[in-house]
N, C-alpha and C positions, 0 to 999 in steps of 0.2 A: 055236120062237123061238131056242132055244139053238143048234140046228144051223145056222140061218141066220147067227147071229153068228159061229160058229166058221168057217164058210165064208168070210165077209167078212174076218175076221181073217187067215185063211190067204192070201187073195188079196192083201190089202194088204201083208202081210209078204213075200210072194213078189215083189211089185213093188218094194218097198223094197230087198230083197236084190239084185235085178237092177240097180237104179239105182246102188247103192253099188259093186257089182262093176264096172259100166261106168265109173264115175268113177275107180276105182283103175286100171282098164285104160288109160284115157286118160292118167292121170298118169304111168304107167310106160312109155308108148309114146314112143320118141324121135321118131317121125314127127310127133307133135303139136308138138314143140318146133321144128319146121322153119318154123313160121309166121313171116313177116317181122315181125310185131308183137311177137314174143317173143324177139328176138335177144339181149337182155341175159341171158336164162337159158341160151341155148344155148352161150355161150362157156365152154368147159371148160378144164381145165388142159392145158398143152402136154404132148405125149408126150415124156418125157425120154430117148428113145432113137430111133435111126433106124427107120423103119417098113419100109424095104426089107429083105426077107429075114425079116421078122417080121409078115407080113400076117395070120396067124391069132392074133388077140389072145387067144383062149380057151386057147391052148396054155400060156401063162404066167399069164394072169389069170383063168382059170376057177376054179371052186370049189376045185379041188385044185392050183392053180397056185402059183408062187413068191410072187406078190403078187396076192392075190385082189382082184377089183373089189368095189365096194360092193353091198350086198344090193339096193339099188334098181335095179341093172343086170341082175339075174337075168332070164333069158328074152329078152334083147335079142339080135338077130342080130349076127354078127361085123362086118358092114358098117356097123352103127350107130356104132361107136367113133369113126371119123374124121369123123362128122357134127358132133360136139361137140369132140373132142380133135384138135388140129392138131399 
């Protein structure tokens, strides 16, 4: 009986962990924000400098850059920046 309970608990815990990890992955993904119904969220701050010649955002805004981006942007591709920031 105790072994069956432990197995069930492990399965439920594993499913819960996968669900929470998936939810956080969706929240952190900029592609999710491209939905037409969520346009109010996708409007980011304007880029305060010309983008021409500075296409690699991570060179200045990476973890060790002059002006780091927020922790919520970690793991995003460089191409994601201009989807929200104009």
